[in-house]
N, C-alpha and C positions, 0 to 999 in steps of 0.2 A: 296479420295487420293489413293484408291486401284489401279487406273488405271496407276499408275506410276511403270514402271518395277524396280525391285531391282537393286541397283548399280551393285551387282556382276552378274547380268544377262545380262551383256554386253561384247562385243568384241571391241578391238581397231584396227582400220586400219590407214594408214597414207602414206604420200608420202615424208616425211622428210622436209616439210614446214608447213603442217598442218595435222590434223587428224580428225577421226570421230569415233563415238561410235554407235554400232549396237546392239539392244537388241535381246533376244532370240526369240521374236515373229516376227522377221524381221523388226523392226521399227528403222530406223536410227533417232535418236532424239538429236544428238549433232554434230554440224559441223560448224567451223568458216572458213571464207576465206578473203583474200588470206594467212593469216598467223594464227599461233596458237592463237595470241593475238588480232586478228581482231574480229569485231562483228560477232554474230552468224547468220547463214543462216538457220539452223535448230537447234532450241533451246528447243524442248519440254520436255527435261529433267528438264528444270527449270520452265516450265508453259506448261501443256498439252494442254491449249487451245490457248494460244497466242504465243507460242514459235515456232511452225512449226515442221513438221516431214516428213519423207519419208517412207512409210510402204509398204512392199512387203509380203503378206501372203495368205494362202488358204482362200477361200470364201464359206461359206454354208457347212462346214464339221468340225466335231470335230477333233482335231489333237494335238499332243504334239510335242515339238520342242527340238532340241539339237544342241550345237555348238562345233566345233572343228576347229583348224588352220591346213592348209595344212602343213605337217611336214617341219620345217626348215625355214618357212616363216610366215608373218603375214596376209596371204590370209585366209580370214574367211569364213567358210562353215557353213551355218545354215540349218539343216535338219528338214523337216516337215514330220512327220509320222502320217498316218491315215489308217482307214480301206480300203480306196479307193486307196491308193498308197503311195510312198515315193517320195517327191520332195526335191530339194537342191537350196538354195540361196547362190551364191558365191559372196563375196564382197571384193573388193581390190581397191587401188589407185595406179596407175603407178607413178614411181618415178619422182618427178617434177625437179630434177637437183640441182646443187649447186649454181645457180644464182637466186636471188629473182625473182619471176614471179607471175603474176596474174592468170596464166592459171593452173588449177587444175582439174584433172579428177577422177571421183568417178564411178566405174563400178560395176553394179548390174547384175549378170548373173543368170537366172532362168533356171533349167533343171529338167526334169521328169526322176527319176530313174526307178520306177515302178508303173504300174496302171495309173490312170488319175486324174488330180485335176483341179479345176478352181482357178486362182489367181487374186487377185485384187492388182493392182499398185497405190498407192495414195501418190502423191507428193504434200506437202503443205508448200513451203518455206515461212519464215517470217524474212524479212531482218533487219539487225541492231537491234538485240534482240527484234524484233517484233515492232520496232518503225517507220520504214520507210514504206511507201505505195509502192505497185508494181502493175504492169500489167501483164498479160499472153496472149500470142497469140499462136494460134494453126497452125501447119503446118503438111503436110503429113509425115515428118521425125520425128516429135515430137513437143515440146513446147519450147517457150523462155519466162523467167519471167524477167521483167525489173524493177529495183528499182533505185532510183537517184545515188546511188554509185556503185552498181554491178548488172551484168546481169548474169543469169543462164540458160544455155541450157540443155534440156533433150532430148536425141535422142533415139528413139525407133529402136531396132535392130531386124529385121525380119530374122528369120532363114529359110532356105530352107524346104519345106514341112511342116512347122508350120502353124497352122490356123492364119489368120490375126488378129492382135490385134484390139479390139474394143477401141474406143477413146472417151473421153468426157472431158470437161472443165468446172469447177465450177467457173464461172467468179465472182460471188458474193464473194466467199472466196479466190479468187486468187490462186486457186490450180488446179490440173488436176487429173483425174483418168483413168486407163486403166485396162481392164480385159482381160484374155485370158484362154482358156481351153488347157492344155497340156496333150498329151498322152505319153506313154513310149518312152524314147529317144528323145522327142521333147524338144526345148529349145528357149529362147528369152533373151533379155538383155535390160537394159536402161543404157546409158552413160550420167552422169551428167558433166557439163563442165563450169567453170568460166573462165573469162578473154578472151573471144573469141568474135568475131564480133556478135553484137546483131541482125543482119539481119535475120538469120534463123538458125536452129540447123544443125549441120554437120551430113552427112550420114555416118554411120559406117557400114561396113559388117561384117558377123559373122567372117570371117577370121581375120579381123583387131582386133577384140575384143579377139579372141583367141591368137593372137600375143602379145597383151598387157598383157594378163594373163601369157604367157610363159616368157615374158621379165621381169615382176615383180618377178615370182618364181625364175628365175635364178639369178637375181640381189641379192636377199636375201640369197639364198643358197651359192652363191660365197662369199658373205660377212660373213656369219656364218662359212664357212670353214676356215676362218683365225684364229678362236678361237683355243687356245692350252689347254683349260680346258678339262681334261679327268677323272676328280674325280667322286665321287659317285653320285652326284646330277646333271648330265650333262643336263638332260632335263629341269629341273627348272632353272638351271644357264643360259642355253642357251636361254630359253624363256624370262628370265629377261633381257638379253643382247639385244635381238630383241626388247623388249618393250622399253628399254632405247634409242636404236637407233631410234625408231618410234618418240620418244619425243624429237629429236634432230633437230634443225633448220639447215639445211645443209649449208646455205650460210655463216653462222658465226660460226658453231659448238656449239652453245648455246643450253644447255638442259633445257627445261621447267620442273618445279617442277611437273606438271600434266597438261594434255591438257584441263581440265575442270575448270569451275568457279562455285561457290555457292553452290556445293554439301555439305550438312551439316555434321558436325562432330557428331551432335545429332539431331535426327528428331524433328523439331519444335524449335530447338534452334537458337542461334545468332551467332555461330561460322561457318560463312559461307563466305569463303574467295576466291578470285581469284588466281589461282596457274599457270596461263598460261605465266609465266615469269621465269626469269632465276635467281635463287639465287646463289650468290657467294659460298656459303656453298655447295650446291649440285654439282655444276660444279667442285669444288675442290676435293670433295670426289670421284666424278666419275673418276677422273684420276687415283686413286689408283685401282679401280674396272677395268678399262679398261685395264690398264697395267698389271693387274694379269691374264687377259684372253687373252692378246696378241694383243689387238687392239690399236697399237701405233699411228696410223694415227689419230684416233678420240682423243686420249689423247693429241696429238700434237696440233690438232686444238682448243682443249679447252683451252690449255696453252696459245695460241696466244690471244684467247678471254679475258682471265684473265689478260694477260699482257697489252691489250689495256685498260682495266678498271683501272688498277693500274696507267698506264701513264696518263689517263685523270683525274684521281683524283689529282695526283701530279700537273698537269699543272693548274687545277682549284683551287688548294690549299684548297681542302675539303677532308673529310674523305671518304673512300670508302663506296658506298651504299651497303646494303646487297643484293638488288635485282634490276635487269634491265630488260628492254625489250629484245626480242631476237636479236635485231640489235644493243644492247648496249646502246640505249637511257635511260636516267635516269628518264624520265617523266612517272610516274605511279599514276597519281591523282586518287584517290578513289572516286567513286560515287555510289549511290544506284538506282537500277532499281525498283522503287516503283509499276511499272504497271505489274510486274511479281510476281506470288504467290509463287515462290520457289519450290524446289523439295519437294513433299508431304506437301506443305504448309509451308516450313521452309524459312521464311522471316527474315531479308532482303536479298535480292540478291545484291551482290556487284561486281562491275568491277573496275579495277585498284587495287592497294594495298598500303595503307598508311603506311605499314611497311618499305617502301622504304625510309622514313624519320627518322627511328629509328637509334640509335647507337648501334651496335652490335659488340662487340670487338673480338668475337670468330672467325670472318671471316678472320682476319689477320693470325691467326694460321693455318686455313684451306688452305688459299692461299700459305703460305710458306711450308706447309706439301707437298702440291701438287708439288711445285717447286723442293722441295728436292727430292721427289719420282721420279719425271721425270728426274731429274739429274742422280739419281742412275741408271736409265734404259738408259742412253745415250743421253737423250733429253736436251741438254744444251741450256741455254738462252743466249740472246745477251748482249753486252756490255751496250746498252741503257736500256734494261730490267733490268739488274743488279743495274744500277744507280738508276732507279725508286723504285726497291725493297729495296735498301739500305735507300733511302729517306723515304720510307714507314715505315721502322723499326725505323728509328730515330723518326718519328712521333709517333709510338707505345710507345717508351720510354718516350715520354712526356705526353702520354694520357691514359695509361693503367689502372691507378689508379683512376678511376671515375665511377659512377654509369652508367649503361646501360641497354638496354631492352632485352637482352638475346636471346639465340637460339629459345625459344618458343615464341618470339615477344609479350610478354605480353604488355596489355594496361592498366596496373595499376600502371605505373609509374617506373622510373629506379631504379635498385638496384645493388649491388656489387655481381653480379652472380659469382659462383665459377666456372661454365664452361667457362665464358668468361675470367676469370683470367687463367684458365688452358690452354686454346688455345692461350692466349697472351704469356704465357710461351713457348708453342710449337713454335710459330712464331719466337721468338728470338732464341730459341734453333736451329731450323732448319737453320736460317740465318746464325748463327755462324758456323755451320757445312759447309754450302755452301761455306762461305767465306774462310774457311780453306782449304777445298778440292780443290778449284779451284783458290786459291790465289787472291781472289778478294779484292779491297780496300774497307774497312769498318771500322767503329769505334767499333771494336769487343770488346774492353775492356768495353766499356759503355753497349753494348748490353749483355755481360756475367753478368755484375753487376745488371743490370735490371732484367734479367732472374732469377738470384739468389734471388733478392728482391721478386720477384712474387712468387717464390717457397716458401720462408720463409712465405710469408703472407698467402698463402693457407693453410699451415700446422698449422699456429697459429689461423687462423680465419675460414677457410672453414671446419675445422673438429670440430664437435660438440661433447664436452666431454660426455654430458648426454646421446646422442644417440649413441655414439661410431660409428659415421658415417660422411663421407662427406655430406655436405647438400647443398641445391639449392643455397642459398646466405648468406651472413654473419650475417644477423639478424633474421634468421629463423631456425627452426628445421625440416623443410620439405624436405623430400628426393627428388632427382631428378635423373632420369634414363640417362640423358645425361652424367652423370659422370661415366657411364659404361665404357666410353673411356679412363679412367684414365690409367689403365695398358697397353692399346692397344698404346697409344701415348708415352709410356715410363716414364710418370710422377711418377709412384708408381710401385713397384714390385708386381705381382700378388700374392706373398706369404707374403707380409708385412701384419702384424697384423692389421694395420689401415685399409687396403683395404679388408682384409677378414671379418672384423666386418662390414664394409659398405656393402659388398655384402650380408651377412646374414640379414642385416637390410632391404635391398631391397627384399630379398627372402620373408620376413615375410609381407611387406607392399605394394609392388608395383607388385608383381607376382600373377596372378591368373590362375592356371592350364597352366603355360607356358606363357601365355599372359602377357604383361608388361605395365603398366600405365607410363605416363611420370612423374607424381608426384602424391602425395595423391589425389585421385579423389574426396574426400570430402573437401579438402582444397581450391580448386578454386583460386590459387595464380595468375592466369592470368587476374583477374579483370573483368571476364564476368560471367554472371549468367548461371546456369545449369552444368551439369557434362559431361565429355568427355568419350570416350571409350578407350580401350587399344590402344597403338601407335605401328604400326606394325614395323617401324625402331627399336624401343627400344628393341622389342622382339629378333629381330636378333642381336642387339648389346649385349643383355644378353647372347645369345648363345656363342658369341665370347669371352665375359668376363668369363663365366663358363668354356669354354675350355682352356683359358689361365691360369685360377686359379687351373687347374689340375682336374677339375671335368668333364672329357671327357664324361662318360656316361650320366651324367645330361644333358651336352650340346647336345649330339647327340639326345637324346630323345626329348628334347625341340625343336630342329630343325626338327625333324620328324613330331612332333605335329604341328608345324607352317605350314608345307606343307599341312596339311589336311584343313587349313583355306583359301587356296587360292581359287579362283573361278575355275570352270571346265576348264577354259582356261590357268590356272596358273598365274593369274594376282591378284595384291593386291592393295587395296586402302590405304588411309592414316591411317585409324583406323579399329579396329574390335570390334563390340559390344558384350556383354555377350551372345547373341543368336548366335554369329558366323556371323552375318551380317556386310557386309563391310560398312563402313561410311567414309565421307569425300571425297575429290576429288580423281578421279580414271582415270586411274591407277596412283600411286604416285612413282615419281622417287626415292625418299629417301628409299621407302620399298624395291625396286628392287635392288638399290645400296647395301643395307645392307644384303639382301639375298646372293648377290654375295660374299661380304666380309666374311660373316659368314661360307659360303660353303667352300671357300678358305682356311680359317683359320683353320676350322675343319679338312679338308683333310690333311692339313700340319702337324697337331699335331697327327692325327691318324696314318699318314704314313710318319714319318720323313725321308726327303731326297728323297721322290717319286716325279716323275714329275707329276704336276696336269694338 
């Protein structure tokens, strides 16, 4: 199992319709096409033998490697350092555009900075999670891999005065290899391309490859220049913003929770989920983060995507799903890939997500909070959108007081989760504010009455007298870090004794040297065996709650500590193990959204009135 690279030893590249992970040793071991939620072409991250990979690395020499991003971009540079010299591998994906396409390009440029090195280029695709057979043909320009559903061309780019690349094809395994020896100043490249004519690989010139690099660089730097964040943690905030943009499906504006599937929350455990879909919760929370940074176009696009989901649910007379595909499809049937061993033996490997069929009441609050936030920034909704919103709030008035599956998508049965009730309160509260601010028609007297009823119920049943704390649901004494949102959404004052005692209880039970568990790690209230690690999003929510509660020094120290747990590239997975190892799907949108929110709130409280 040691041959699996650590989760944190990866960089993310993408073209705004799909993405790839590249390990520090030059192995590209995760890539799905043509979309984030499509079957994998390279899936070695989930099975080193059957998943497929594309590795570019020095051959016959001891070396160390390091990774960095070209500043202001997601162009990934992997540096190989040895006694013989220094080489660089530059990985990037040219922007695919805002219309769905099967054509995606992945460029791997290899150049020698100093000395001489021999490199091996080993491309071993395995289509449809390794389930589909394929053939490979060799041409002077490169190779074409053909499977029943997808063709992949690999074009070899020969630079002037560079030694000719040797070629070989491993027909038995369905892959190819190429070796080249590069001296100082010499370079080469491979361009992978999907969705093109399967006749033969396209011929790329070095100038064309360089132009693709410059176009990609300029796109990202122009985009990032729109950020208005000038606070203390600009580098981390901007890296999070780029990462979130990379996880956005441009044709619809949908944000995937992560570009990966099956990475375990615990090595050898069963909490291995597919996150390549769009959660209503994530998209809603992203509106706040994007508006805080000044990315109004992206926030507006997310709002359109959310509005479409609300409309469809109303037309079909069904509750909102908590999660959809990037094109808005509700079909996320979950299945197990029994032929894959899983990351470091962590089976089962699941694709699809059964949580789509759960009832999660908190999403209604997140949607209305996003609509309210957007409206405050001048992004007003349409008449039809308001009618759908009002109808949804009427539905919530009828359905809020029932057991549900909660924000953590437990599989142990529905409960009266306090967070679900809290966000139902938020939904009705924001709807009332919107109706009054814009003079929209609505049964606001009913909404206000239901909102007040929820408030009274949470105070009476969500606060455990013995624990002196708000708890996960009404029949338990388990603490839950999701309730760190209580003061942030305005449900309780951060100076209220009930909140202060809750925060103290969380300090004692959920916090481990700044890292925060979602709930008591020994309680396993999610119905699955094993224990999980600390949850990155919750730690950043803890920072925000500390700051709002007047503990600014504690908040700042916790935030700074949290920055030390990022990968060298500034990325975060879903969870962090006690050893500091990143676990769960990677990188995780929720983690980066929470980082931005915490940084903005900390800056605001440390410098009241300052422009961030």
